[in-house]
Structure formats: structure tokens, C-alpha cells
C-alpha positions, 0 to 999 in steps of 0.5 A, spaced: 272 915 987 267 917 993 265 923 989 263 920 983 259 915 987 255 920 991 254 924 985 251 918 981 247 917 988 244 924 988 242 924 980 239 917 981 232 920 983 232 925 977 233 920 972 227 915 975 221 920 974 224 920 966 225 913 965 218 911 969 214 915 964 217 911 958 211 908 954 210 900 955 206 895 952 204 889 956 199 885 952 194 885 946 188 882 945 186 878 941 194 876 940 192 875 932 187 877 927 186 878 919 188 884 916 182 889 918 182 886 925 181 891 931 186 889 937 187 893 943 194 894 947 194 894 954 200 898 958 202 904 961 204 911 959 200 910 952 197 917 951 197 921 946 202 926 950 207 920 950 205 916 944 205 919 937 205 913 932 204 905 933 207 901 928 208 893 926 215 891 924 218 884 922 225 888 923 225 889 915 219 893 914 215 898 919 208 898 918 204 904 921 197 902 924 191 906 924 190 908 931 182 908 933 182 909 940 188 912 945 188 913 952 193 912 958 193 905 959 190 902 952 191 903 944 186 900 940 188 899 932 187 896 926 191 891 922 193 895 916 192 892 909 200 892 908 201 887 913 204 880 911 202 874 915 206 872 920 209 874 927 210 882 928 212 886 933 209 892 936 213 899 935 212 906 938 214 912 936 214 917 942 211 924 942 216 930 943 221 934 940 226 928 940 222 922 938 224 915 939 222 909 936 221 903 941 220 896 940 215 893 945 215 886 948 209 885 945 207 881 938 201 879 934 200 874 929 197 876 922 193 870 920 192 868 912 187 871 908 181 866 907 181 865 899 174 864 897 172 858 894 166 858 889 162 852 889 157 850 884 151 845 884 150 841 879 144 836 878 145 830 875 
């Protein structure tokens, strides 16, 4: 029993660096927008060597977003045309030989499109 405890204590430092470099989104500004709007995510380990792709998900359908700019602490993206109005969660696909899909604790709200109303002037 003591051997297992000591072994787990010895392996802990090896596990921490790998865990510490998992992409993590903290916030998005603005937190809502219409199709085509550009939003910026803030977080850690968001660079191209850690994050391969970014998605919006409603937990039924995952929509890949167009990444416009990417650095270690931020990702700028555009809401895709396929996005439906409502609350969507951000999801990342990690880079590397064994990519993972990781749900992030960050949500956005896709707003309804404004419908164009034609107004005609009439003279009496």
C-alpha cells in the first residue's frame, strides 16, 4: 500500500506539466453576435501548436469556425453561416498525433438575423 502511495507521489510531477498545457478558454468578447460577426476568445495555450480547430456546438451539431487570428492567449473567429440562433458552446480540437475534442466553459449567443422590411412611401 505504501509503495503505491509513494509511486503516485513520484509520478505527480510528471503529470502536471502535461496537464498544465491543455488549451483553456476563459472568456469571449463580445459574447454574442449575428452570423458573420467576429469574436475574440481569451485563454491559455491557444496557439497553433496546441489548438488545431475551433467549433461551435449545440451538442447535436458541431460547426467549424473560420479562425482569423490565433496566438498563445487568444483566438479571433467569425460566426459561420451554418450557425442557428441560440446559445452555443465553444469546442477545440487539439493539435498532435492524438487529437482530442475538448468542450470549453465558454458560450456565445448567436442572435437572430434581422429581416429586411420594405417600406414604401405613398402620397395621398
